[in-house]
C-alpha positions in Angstrom: -3.3 23.8 11.6 -0.2 25.7 9.8 -0.6 28.5 7.2 2.1 28.9 4.8 2.4 31.5 2.2 4.8 31.1 -0.6 5.1 35.1 -0.7 6.2 35.2 2.9 10.0 35.6 3.4 10.2 32.7 6.0 8.1 30.5 3.8 11.0 28.2 2.5 12.1 27.1 6.3 8.6 26.6 7.0 7.8 24.3 4.3 11.0 22.4 4.6 9.8 21.2 8.2 6.4 20.5 6.7 8.1 18.0 4.2 10.5 16.5 6.6 8.0 16.2 9.3 8.5 12.7 10.9 4.8 11.1 11.7 5.9 7.0 12.0 7.4 4.3 13.9 8.8 5.4 17.3 12.1 3.7 18.7 10.1 2.0 21.7 7.7 0.4 18.7 11.0 -1.0 17.2 12.3 -2.3 20.1 8.5 -4.2 20.9 8.2 -5.6 17.4 11.7 -6.9 17.6 10.7 -8.8 21.0 7.3 -10.2 19.6 9.1 -11.5 16.7 11.6 -13.4 18.2 9.0 -14.7 20.6 6.8 -15.9 17.5 9.3 -17.4 15.9 10.8 -19.4 19.0 7.4 -20.1 20.5 4.8 -20.1 17.6 1.3 -20.8 18.2 1.7 -20.6 22.1 3.4 -17.2 21.5 0.5 -16.2 19.0 -2.7 -17.2 21.4 -0.6 -15.5 24.7 -0.4 -12.5 22.5 -4.2 -12.5 20.8 -5.5 -12.7 24.3 -3.5 -9.9 26.1 -4.4 -7.5 23.0 -7.2 -8.9 21.4 -9.1 -10.5 24.8 -9.9 -13.4 22.2 -9.0 -16.7 23.5 -7.6 -19.0 20.4 -8.8 -22.4 22.6 -10.3 -24.5 19.6 -9.9 -24.8 15.9 -13.1 -22.4 15.5 -11.3 -19.4 17.8 -8.3 -19.9 15.3 -10.0 -20.0 11.8 -13.0 -18.7 10.0 -14.1 -20.9 7.3 -15.3 -20.5 4.2 -18.9 -21.1 4.8 -19.1 -18.6 7.1 -17.6 -16.1 4.7 -20.5 -17.5 2.0 -23.0 -17.0 4.6 -22.2 -13.5 5.2 -22.0 -12.6 2.0 -25.5 -14.0 1.6 -27.1 -12.1 4.6 -25.7 -8.8 3.4 -28.0 -6.0 2.4 -28.6 -5.8 -1.4 -27.4 -2.5 -1.7 -24.2 -3.2 0.1 -23.8 -6.6 -1.7 -24.0 -4.8 -5.1 -21.6 -1.9 -3.8 -18.8 -4.6 -2.8 -19.6 -6.7 -6.1 -18.9 -3.5 -8.2 -15.7 -2.8 -6.4 -14.6 -5.9 -6.8 -15.1 -6.4 -10.5 -13.6 -3.0 -11.0 -10.5 -4.2 -9.3 -10.0 -6.9 -10.8 -10.4 -5.5 -14.2 -7.9 -2.7 -13.3 -5.5 -5.4 -12.4 -5.9 -8.0 -15.0 -4.8 -5.3 -17.5 -1.4 -5.0 -15.2 -0.4 -8.3 -15.9 3.0 -8.1 -17.8 4.1 -10.3 -20.9 6.5 -12.7 -21.5 9.2 -12.1 -23.6 11.4 -14.3 -25.8 13.3 -13.5 -28.6 17.1 -14.0 -30.3 19.2 -11.1 -30.8 21.4 -10.3 -33.8 24.4 -12.6 -32.6 22.0 -15.6 -32.7 21.7 -15.7 -28.6 18.1 -16.6 -27.6 17.0 -14.3 -24.6 13.7 -13.5 -22.6 11.9 -13.7 -19.2 8.7 -15.2 -17.8 6.6 -13.8 -15.1 5.1 -16.4 -12.6 3.2 -15.7 -9.4 4.7 -16.5 -5.7 3.0 -20.0 -4.2 1.7 -18.0 -1.1 0.7 -14.4 0.4 0.0 -13.0 3.7 -2.8 -10.4 3.3 -2.8 -8.4 6.7 -6.4 -6.9 7.3 -7.1 -4.6 10.3 -9.8 -5.3 12.7 -11.4 -3.1 15.4 -11.6 0.4 14.5 -10.2 0.2 11.2 -12.1 -3.0 9.8 -12.2 -2.4 5.7 -13.5 -4.8 3.8 -12.0 -2.4 0.7 -8.7 -3.1 2.0 -9.3 -6.8 2.0 -10.3 -6.5 -1.9 -7.5 -4.2 -2.9 -4.8 -6.9 -1.5 -6.7 -9.9 -2.2 -8.1 -9.2 -6.1 -4.6 -8.8 -7.2 -2.9 -11.3 -5.8 -5.6 -14.0 -7.3 -5.2 -11.9 -11.0 -1.6 -12.4 -10.5 -1.8 -16.4 -10.3 -1.3 -16.6 -6.4 -2.5 -20.3 -5.2 -2.7 -19.9 -1.8 -4.1 -16.5 -0.1 -4.1 -16.1 3.8 -5.6 -13.5 5.4 -4.6 -12.5 9.3 -6.9 -10.1 11.1 -7.5 -9.7 14.7 -11.1 -10.1 15.9 -11.0 -7.9 19.5 -13.4 -10.0 21.7 -13.7 -12.5 18.9 -16.0 -10.2 17.2 -15.2 -9.6 13.3 -17.0 -6.8 10.9 -19.5 -9.5 8.1 -18.4 -7.2 5.5 -14.6 -8.0 6.1 -16.2 -11.6 5.7 -18.1 -11.1 2.7 -15.0 -9.6 1.0 -13.4 -12.7 1.8 -15.8 -14.9 -0.2 -15.9 -12.6 -3.2 -12.0 -12.3 -3.3 -11.6 -16.1 -2.9 -9.5 -16.3 0.1 -8.0 -19.8 1.2 -7.2 -19.5 4.9 -9.0 -16.5 7.2 -6.6 -16.7 10.8 -8.1 -14.5 14.0 -4.8 -13.0 14.9 -3.7 -9.5 14.1 -0.7 -7.3 15.0 2.9 -7.4 14.5 2.7 -11.4 16.2 0.4 -12.2 13.0 2.8 -10.9 10.3 5.3 -12.9 12.1 3.4 -16.3 12.3 2.7 -16.0 8.3 6.5 -14.8 7.6 8.1 -17.6 10.0 5.5 -19.7 9.8 3.7 -21.9 12.5 2.6 -25.6 13.5 -0.8 -24.5 12.8 0.0 -21.4 9.6 2.3 -22.2 7.0 4.7 -19.7 5.7 4.1 -17.3 3.0 6.3 -15.8 0.3 5.0 -11.9 0.1 3.1 -10.2 3.1 0.8 -7.1 1.8 -1.6 -4.9 3.4 -1.8 -1.9 5.9 -1.9 -2.0 9.6 -0.7 0.3 13.0 2.8 1.1 13.3 3.7 -2.1 14.8 2.2 -3.7 11.6 4.4 -1.7 9.3 7.4 -2.4 11.8 7.1 -5.8 11.8 6.9 -6.0 7.7 9.9 -3.6 7.8 12.2 -5.8 9.8 11.0 -9.1 8.2 12.0 -8.0 4.7 14.2 -10.3 3.5 12.3 -13.3 5.1 9.5 -12.5 3.0 8.8 -9.8 0.1 6.5 -7.0 1.4 4.7 -4.5 -0.5 5.4 -0.8 1.3 6.2 0.1 4.6 2.7 2.0 5.2 2.6 5.1 7.2 -0.1 7.3 8.0 -2.5 8.6 5.5 -2.1 11.9 3.4 -3.6 14.1 1.3 -3.0 16.8 -0.7 -5.7 19.1 -2.5 -4.6 21.5 -5.2 -7.9 23.6 -5.6 -8.4 27.0 -6.9 -11.3 29.8 -6.3 -13.4 28.0 -8.3 -14.2 25.1 -6.4 -17.0 24.7 -3.9 -14.7 25.3 -0.2 -17.2 22.7 1.3 -16.2 19.9 -1.3 -12.6 20.3 -0.6 -13.0 20.8 2.8 -14.7 16.9 2.9 -11.8 16.2 0.7 -9.3 17.0 3.7 -11.5 15.6 6.0 -11.9 12.2 4.3 -8.3 11.5 5.2 -8.0 13.4 8.3 -10.5 11.2 9.7 -8.5 7.9 9.6 -6.1 8.6 12.4 -4.7 11.6 14.4 -1.3 10.9 12.8 -2.8 11.6 9.0 -2.1 14.6 7.3 -4.2 16.9 5.1 -2.5 19.9 3.1 -4.5 22.5 0.6 -2.4 24.2 -1.8 -4.7 27.4 -3.6 -3.8 30.7 -5.2 -6.9 32.5 -3.6 -6.2 33.3 0.1 -10.1 34.0 0.5 -10.7 30.3 -0.6 -8.3 29.4 1.8 -10.5 31.0 4.8 -13.8 29.2 3.5 -12.5 25.9 3.1 -10.9 26.5 6.8 -14.5 27.8 8.0 -16.1 24.5 6.3 -13.5 22.2 8.0 -14.6 23.4 11.3 -18.2 23.1 10.8 -18.2 19.8 8.9 -15.7 18.4 11.6 -18.8 18.9 14.1 -20.5 16.8 12.4 -18.9 13.9 12.0 -18.9 10.7 14.2 -14.9 10.7 13.7 -14.9 14.3 14.9 -12.4 13.6 18.0 -9.8 11.9 15.3 -10.4 14.3 12.4 -9.8 17.5 14.8 -7.1 15.9 16.3 -5.5 15.1 13.0 -6.1 18.9 11.1 -4.8 20.9 14.3 -1.7 18.9 14.6 -0.9 18.4 10.6 -2.9 20.0 8.7 -1.7 22.6 6.5 -2.9 25.6 4.0 -0.2 27.1 1.6 -1.3 29.8 -0.6 0.8 30.3 -3.5 1.3 33.6 -5.7 0.6 31.4 -8.8 -0.6 28.1 -9.4 2.4 27.5 -11.5 4.2 27.0 -7.8 2.5 24.2 -7.0 3.8 21.1 -9.1 7.0 21.7 -7.2 5.4 22.3 -3.9 3.8 18.8 -4.9 6.4 16.8 -6.0 8.7 17.7 -2.9 5.5 16.4 -1.0 5.2 13.3 -2.7 1.9 13.0 -1.3 0.0 9.7 -1.0 -2.9 11.0 -2.9 -3.1 14.0 -4.8 -6.3 16.0 -6.1 -5.9 18.5 -9.2 -9.1 20.4 -8.5 -8.7 22.7 -11.2 -9.8 23.5 -15.1 -7.5 21.5 -17.1 -5.9 19.2 -14.8 -3.8 17.1 -17.2 -1.3 20.4 -17.7 -0.6 20.1 -14.3 -0.8 16.5 -14.1 2.4 16.4 -16.8 4.7 18.1 -13.9 3.6 15.9 -11.0 6.7 13.2 -10.8 6.1 12.3 -7.3 2.7 10.9 -6.3 0.9 7.8 -5.1 -2.2 8.5 -6.9 -3.4 11.7 -8.7 -7.3 12.5 -8.9 -7.9 14.7 -12.0 -10.5 17.1 -11.8 -13.5 18.9 -9.2 -15.6 15.7 -9.8 -12.7 13.2 -8.5 -12.8 13.2 -5.0 -10.3 10.8 -3.8 -12.5 8.6 -1.7 -13.8 7.6 -5.0 -10.1 5.6 -5.2 -10.4 4.1 -2.1 -13.4 2.0 -3.0 -14.7 1.7 -6.6 -12.7 3.7 -9.3 -10.0 0.2 -9.6 -6.8 1.5 -9.2 -5.3 0.3 -6.0 -5.7 1.8 -2.6 -2.7 0.7 -0.8 -0.5 3.6 -1.9 3.5 4.4 -0.7 3.4 7.5 2.4 6.0 9.3 3.9 7.4 10.7 0.8 8.1 7.4 -0.5 6.1 7.9 -3.5 9.6 9.2 -4.6 10.8 5.9 -5.5 7.9 3.4 -4.9 4.7 2.6 -6.5 1.0 1.3 -5.0 0.3 -1.9 -4.8 -0.1 -4.0 -8.0 -0.2 -7.3 -9.4 3.6 -6.9 -9.9 3.8 -7.5 -5.8 2.7 -10.7 -6.3 5.2 -12.0 -9.0 8.6 -11.7 -10.0 10.5 -12.4 -13.3 13.0 -15.3 -14.4 15.2 -14.5 -17.4 16.3 -17.0 -19.3 19.2 -17.4 -22.3 20.3 -20.0 -24.6 23.3 -19.6 -26.8 24.0 -21.9 -30.2 27.4 -22.4 -31.3 27.2 -19.4 -33.4 26.2 -17.5 -30.5 28.8 -18.6 -28.4 31.4 -17.5 -31.3 30.0 -14.3 -31.3 30.2 -13.4 -27.7 31.9 -16.0 -25.7 35.6 -14.2 -26.5 34.6 -11.4 -24.5 33.2 -13.2 -21.5 36.5 -14.7 -21.8 38.5 -11.6 -21.3 36.2 -10.2 -19.0 36.8 -13.1 -16.8 40.0 -12.9 -17.1 40.2 -9.3 -16.1 38.2 -9.8 -12.9 40.6 -12.5 -12.1 38.3 -15.1 -12.3 39.9 -17.9 -14.1 37.4 -20.8 -13.6 34.5 -18.5 -15.0 36.8 -18.4 -18.1 37.7 -21.6 -18.7 34.0 -22.6 -18.8 33.8 -20.7 -21.9 36.9 -21.3 -23.1 36.4 -24.8 -23.2 32.9 -24.9 -25.3 34.9 -22.4 -27.8 37.7 -25.2 -28.8 
């Protein structure tokens, strides 16, 4: 864990190293993925069967080995403990309500020149949703991807998820039932992304691929952008907590560890104006880590990527936060709205001492699929818009053409495109 202080002479150089640190795909991963995608494109289902047997130790021998039917998902939901079922239902309802409010409105108007203009929004026909399996089997991720797609109006929802040794978390099946998934395939990794992007004999192609995954999945999405749409290239998880000394250090330590336990490449950063409080948080991280079932992962992440930054004044925090452009930003201070007004780059912001990032992972409502690796500078979290596209339209009357047509002819001639000019000019005559 690194400890920085804005009052130190070497702070700027040390902080720049934190900002520029890359914790993502290596070149050998990119080469591996390129080979996998090429093989899937050429050999389709046969390649999927071979990769699934090699990586997941699961044989795709019968139709049941390939696909999980809706009845199994419904049964998994029915057999859940009541408290757990209610929690999933609550999460789904809140996610659905939040994303319904995101639906864009069509535009249709006639301007002063008499030209009718507008745009309409339509959903893609099919979406492929990647859901991690094995150690990272998260039903919450399925809800966060499938519900916005369904709200957007996508007709066909296709989930791909690895089932190591043929096993799958029943919570994932229950979440698929709640979200109304149409197809659930037992494949994962870069090969699964390739399958839904290119299509195979068994699996029809989709238009958009979303969802988190490991480095191979992220790289597959990167390489397939253009063949299909993607939500983003997701990297290791991140959290930035801005907290003053009035906080309970145990709370802040738990918040930092909530991301550190995801993966050894995750990053947790604390900004505080109280050096004594920083010491207390560091001690609490050590104590809490020893109690976690994810202790090995969390400790490795904290030791390798954790950072504590002591600032002279909290007024320094927003500029540092904007340079980090973190996936999650907690403002655990009094009156967080004042600082929030200066936060320009963040995937999602959690306001106040009583709003831990983990509440956003499950039941708050906004999407937890967020830009990482400083991509919050130019990207947003997953929304209904990732499953929709806008089509503009134009309707020109005689009066409208007379008003704006001559300018079009002039510009077309200036660009050396006489057929463009003539197509307008003929109508003007």
